[in-house]
C-alpha positions as CSV (number, residue, x, y, z in Angstrom):
1,M,-0.1,-0.1,-0.1
2,I,2.7,2.3,1.0
3,S,6.3,2.6,-0.2
4,L,8.9,5.3,0.6
5,K,12.1,5.0,-1.0
6,N,15.0,7.2,-0.2
7,V,12.8,10.1,0.6
8,S,14.1,13.4,1.8
9,K,12.6,16.9,2.5
10,I,15.1,19.6,2.8
11,Y,14.3,23.0,4.3
12,H,16.7,26.1,3.4
13,M,17.3,28.2,6.3
14,G,20.1,30.8,6.9
15,G,21.9,29.7,3.6
16,E,22.1,26.2,4.8
17,D,20.1,23.0,3.8
18,V,18.6,21.2,6.7
19,Y,17.1,17.9,6.3
20,A,14.0,16.9,7.9
21,L,14.1,13.6,6.3
22,R,17.1,12.2,4.9
23,D,17.0,9.2,2.5
24,A,13.9,7.6,4.6
25,S,12.6,4.2,3.1
26,L,9.3,2.8,4.6
27,S,6.9,0.0,3.2
28,V,3.6,-0.6,4.8
29,R,1.4,-3.6,3.6
30,D,-2.7,-3.7,3.4
31,G,-4.0,-4.3,6.8
32,E,-0.7,-3.7,8.8
33,F,-0.7,-1.7,12.1
34,V,2.7,0.7,12.4
35,S,4.0,3.0,14.7
36,I,6.4,5.8,13.9
37,I,8.0,6.9,17.0
38,G,10.5,10.1,17.7
39,P,11.2,12.9,19.9
40,S,10.1,16.2,18.8
41,G,12.0,17.6,15.9
42,S,12.9,14.0,14.9
43,G,11.3,14.4,11.5
44,K,8.3,12.4,12.2
45,S,5.7,15.1,11.7
46,T,7.1,15.7,8.2
47,M,7.0,12.0,7.4
48,M,3.5,12.0,8.4
49,N,2.9,15.1,6.2
50,I,4.2,13.2,3.5
51,I,2.5,10.0,3.9
52,G,-0.7,12.1,4.3
53,C,-0.3,14.2,1.1
54,L,-0.2,17.0,3.1
55,D,3.3,17.9,1.9
56,T,5.6,16.5,-1.0
57,A,9.0,15.1,-0.8
58,D,12.2,16.8,-2.7
59,E,13.9,13.9,-3.3
60,G,12.9,10.3,-3.7
61,D,9.7,8.5,-4.5
62,Y,6.2,7.9,-2.7
63,L,3.9,5.4,-3.9
64,L,0.2,5.3,-2.2
65,D,-1.9,2.3,-3.4
66,G,0.8,1.8,-6.4
67,E,0.4,5.7,-7.5
68,H,3.2,8.1,-7.7
69,I,2.3,11.0,-5.7
70,H,5.3,13.2,-6.4
71,N,3.9,14.8,-9.6
72,Y,0.3,15.1,-8.1
73,S,-1.1,18.9,-8.4
74,Q,-2.6,20.1,-5.2
75,K,-6.1,19.6,-6.3
76,E,-5.0,16.0,-6.8
77,L,-3.3,15.6,-3.6
78,A,-6.4,17.1,-1.9
79,K,-8.6,14.5,-3.8
80,V,-6.4,11.5,-2.3
81,R,-6.7,13.0,1.1
82,N,-10.4,13.0,0.9
83,R,-10.9,9.6,-0.5
84,K,-7.9,7.6,0.9
85,I,-6.7,8.7,4.0
86,G,-8.8,8.9,7.4
87,F,-6.9,11.6,9.8
88,V,-7.0,11.4,13.4
89,F,-5.2,14.5,15.2
90,Q,-4.0,15.3,18.6
91,N,-6.3,18.2,19.0
92,F,-9.4,16.5,17.4
93,N,-9.7,19.1,14.6
94,L,-13.7,19.1,15.2
95,L,-15.6,22.2,14.3
96,S,-16.9,23.8,17.6
97,K,-20.3,25.0,16.1
98,M,-21.1,21.6,14.5
99,T,-22.7,18.8,16.3
100,A,-20.8,15.2,16.5
101,Y,-23.2,14.1,13.6
102,E,-22.3,16.9,11.3
103,N,-18.5,16.9,11.8
104,V,-18.7,13.2,10.8
105,E,-20.8,14.1,7.8
106,L,-18.6,17.1,6.6
107,P,-16.3,15.3,4.8
108,L,-18.9,13.2,3.0
109,I,-20.6,16.5,1.8
110,Y,-17.3,17.4,0.1
111,Q,-17.4,14.0,-1.5
112,K,-20.8,14.9,-2.9
113,L,-22.3,11.6,-1.5
114,P,-26.2,11.8,-1.6
115,S,-27.8,12.4,1.6
116,S,-29.3,9.0,2.3
117,E,-25.7,7.2,2.1
118,R,-24.3,10.2,4.4
119,S,-26.9,9.4,6.9
120,E,-26.2,5.5,6.9
121,R,-22.3,5.9,7.0
122,V,-22.6,8.6,10.0
123,K,-25.0,6.5,12.1
124,W,-22.5,3.5,11.2
125,A,-19.5,5.3,12.1
126,L,-20.8,6.9,15.4
127,D,-22.3,3.4,16.2
128,Q,-18.6,2.0,15.8
129,V,-17.2,4.4,18.5
130,K,-20.3,3.9,20.6
131,L,-21.6,7.6,20.4
132,Y,-24.4,7.5,18.3
133,D,-26.5,8.7,21.3
134,R,-24.3,12.0,21.5
135,K,-24.9,12.9,18.1
136,G,-26.5,15.9,18.8
137,H,-23.8,17.3,21.2
138,R,-21.1,19.8,20.4
139,P,-17.4,19.3,21.1
140,T,-17.8,21.7,24.1
141,E,-20.2,19.2,25.3
142,L,-18.1,16.2,25.0
143,S,-15.2,15.2,27.1
144,G,-11.8,14.9,25.3
145,G,-12.0,11.2,24.9
146,Q,-15.5,11.5,23.2
147,Q,-14.1,14.2,21.0
148,Q,-11.4,11.9,19.8
149,R,-13.8,9.1,19.1
150,V,-15.8,11.4,17.1
151,A,-12.6,12.3,15.1
152,I,-12.0,8.7,14.6
153,A,-15.9,8.4,13.4
154,R,-15.1,11.2,10.9
155,A,-12.2,9.2,9.5
156,L,-14.1,6.1,9.7
157,A,-17.1,7.5,7.6
158,S,-15.0,8.0,4.7
159,R,-14.1,4.5,4.3
160,P,-10.4,5.5,3.7
161,S,-7.7,2.8,2.8
162,L,-5.3,4.4,5.5
163,F,-6.0,5.7,9.1
164,L,-3.1,8.0,9.8
165,A,-3.2,9.2,13.4
166,D,-0.8,12.0,14.6
167,E,-0.2,11.6,18.5
168,P,-3.8,10.6,19.0
169,T,-3.5,10.1,22.7
170,G,-1.3,13.3,23.5
171,A,-4.2,15.1,24.9
172,L,-5.6,12.6,26.8
173,D,-5.3,10.9,30.2
174,S,-4.1,7.4,30.8
175,R,-7.3,5.7,31.0
176,T,-9.0,7.4,28.0
177,S,-5.7,6.8,26.2
178,T,-6.2,3.0,26.5
179,E,-9.6,3.2,25.6
180,I,-8.6,5.2,22.1
181,M,-5.9,2.7,21.6
182,G,-8.6,-0.1,22.1
183,I,-10.6,1.6,19.2
184,F,-7.7,1.3,17.2
185,Q,-6.9,-2.0,17.8
186,N,-10.4,-3.1,17.1
187,L,-9.8,-1.5,13.6
188,Y,-6.8,-3.2,13.0
189,E,-8.3,-6.5,13.9
190,Q,-11.2,-5.8,11.2
191,G,-8.4,-5.4,8.6
192,N,-7.9,-1.8,8.3
193,T,-4.3,-0.2,7.7
194,I,-3.1,2.0,10.5
195,I,-0.2,4.3,10.8
196,I,0.4,6.0,14.4
197,I,3.0,8.9,14.8
198,T,3.9,9.3,18.3
199,H,6.4,10.0,21.0
200,D,5.1,7.6,23.4
201,E,7.0,4.1,23.6
202,A,3.7,2.9,25.4
203,V,1.4,3.8,22.6
204,A,4.0,2.7,19.8
205,D,4.6,-0.8,21.5
206,Q,0.9,-1.5,20.7
207,A,1.4,-1.7,17.2
208,E,2.4,-4.8,15.1
209,R,5.3,-3.0,13.9
210,K,7.6,-0.2,15.3
211,V,9.5,2.2,13.3
212,R,12.0,4.5,14.9
213,I,12.8,8.3,13.5
214,R,15.8,10.6,14.8
215,D,17.3,13.3,13.1
216,G,15.5,12.5,10.0
217,Y,16.8,8.8,9.9
218,V,14.5,5.7,9.9
219,S,15.0,2.5,11.4
220,E,12.7,-0.5,12.0
221,V,12.5,-1.7,15.7
222,A,11.8,-5.3,16.8
223,V,8.4,-5.4,18.7
């Protein structure tokens, strides 16, 4: 599904070239659960942005579902993000004036799905995270864990080929973090492909594979 080959991302700062990623290679098969772990400034956010088609590499090649991404226009990248990747972020990225239902439905509206299909998908997704009974609540009326579950439902509703989670437990207490990781574990057991970006060893250890990144270099870790 995912193949990064000798990928580098270079920033030009103060007349110098600074490598956020240096010759990084990574392969992820369909149905794998992979964690990418590293400290702040290690390059893991840059890697997430490239995998998630939020940014492009300066060197190397990235294939997603067999398609070369590096030549895509911004419009084409947006289409890939919308249809193939389910994002889950540390700070949830929910719209405060919308209900849980409306937040989950919004990407489906962008995909121009008919109302009946949107309704079915939203109900199914909120049922998956056990929050359909809170569908009318706005983010401020939900706990942090509930907001993250809505964010996961929003990703689920689009039926992506890849779930990409950036520090999904970073804003949560330990008990709620365990609940959220349990949801990801269930998604993995259902055959979904999941990549979690984290600085937390305990979170990273729950993946099938663990990849470490430091100073822009990538290395596999035995789990």
